[in-house]
N, C-alpha and C positions, 0 to 999 in steps of 0.2 A: 504493500499499500504506500503511495507516495504521500510525502508530507508537505504541508502547506508552511507558509511562512511562521504562524503561530507555533505550529509543531517543531519547526526547525529550531526557532529562539529557545523554547522550552527544553528542547533535546541539549543543546549547546550549554545552557544555563545550568541544567541538571548536572552535565558532564563536568562543567569548569567548577561550579560551586560545591561539588561533591566533598571536596577534601576540606571544607570550611566547617567549622564548628558552630552550629546553628541551634539556637534554643528550639527544643523539640515542639513547643506549644506555638511557636511562630514560623516553623521553617516553611511551610506551604505558602504561607503569606509572603513570607520572603522571596521564595523563589518565584512565585506567581507575579510579585510585584517587579522583580528585577526583569522578567520576561515582557510584562506589560509596559514597563518603561522604555525598553528597547524598541518594542513594536510601536509605542506613542511616538518615539522620534522620528521613527521612519515614516510614519503617517503624517505627522506634522510637517516634516520636511518634504513629502512628495506633494503637499498641497500649495508650497511656497513656489514663486517664480524662480526657476532654476534648480529648483529642489531635486527633480529626477537626475539632473546630471550630477549633483552632489552624492545622491545616492549610488549612481553608477560608479563615480570616482572611488567612493569607499568600498563598495562591493567587489570591485575588480582589483583592488588593491592599490589603485593610483593614488589614493590618498590614503596617509596611515592613519589607523584607527585611533591612535592617541591623539592625534591632532585634528580629527574631524569635528566640525561643529554639530554633526548628529550624534557624535559619541558624547559630547559635553552635553547637548540637550538631554540624552538618555540619562547622565549622571544627575543633572538638576531634578528631572522628573522623579528618579528614584529617590532622591534626597527629599523632595518635599512630600512625595505621595507615600512613601514607605518607611525611611529612616526616622523621620520626625513623627509621623502618625503612630508607629510601633514603638517609639521611645527607645530605638537601638542606641548602644553606645557608640562613641565616636570611632573607636578602633574598628569595632565589627562594620560599622557603616563605611568606613574608609576601605577595609579589605574588600567588601562587596563591590563598591563602586569602582574599584580599582580592577575588577574582572570584566567590566563592561567593554573596554577595547579589545580583550581577548574573545569575547563572544562575537564581535564584529569580525574580528580577524579569522576566527574559525568560519563564520558565515561566507566571507569572502572566498574562502578555500573551498567552498562546495558550488561557487559559480563557474560553470565551463560553457564551451559553445554549444548550445542547445538546439539552435536552428540550422546548423550545417552551413552558415555563410562565411566560416572560417575566423571569425572573430568573436570576441566576448562583448555584447552590446546590452542596451537597455532591454532588447527583446529577450535576449537569454537570461538576463537577470529575473526578468518578468516569468518567464517559463519556469525557471528553477524556484522562485518564490511561490508560484503556484502549486507546485509539487512535481514538477519535472516533466510534465505531459505536454508535448508539443501541441498547441491549439490548431484547430484547423481554421481557415479564413481569417478575415480582417477582424478589426475591432479587439484586439489583444489587449492594447493599452487600457482602454477604458474598462474592460470586463475584468482584468486583473487588478487594477487600481481600485475598480469598484470592490472588489473582494476585500483588499487592503484596508480601504478606507472605512468599510462597515464594521471592522472588528472593534 
């Protein structure tokens, strides 16, 4: 079964955060919050002018995850929506926030030439994020972005 964007993010978050000691009663909230913050940063960026190009640069590795404004936005969302609301201490919050660039780097490693045109472009990213199924016909951008933005 192909994974969609939410699944890919959750899988990478689980893999990367697996070695961090999390409070048992908050573990699911923390991991879900981390995933939602990453997805939220992609969603917000996709709606901005030039946002798709920023996502392309990040997910193809042309922009380092640690220097990306998308990563910074995810960190900010995580801090405001999870760390503060759950009352996590600054050491744990910092450790978890520092995982965000690694998640984006792992996501960029999953993006390959999906449409057979010989390069990795926004279409390949969208196919990968949809779950790796090459769509038939036009309207790919609208249908996939619609799926991303509805999350």
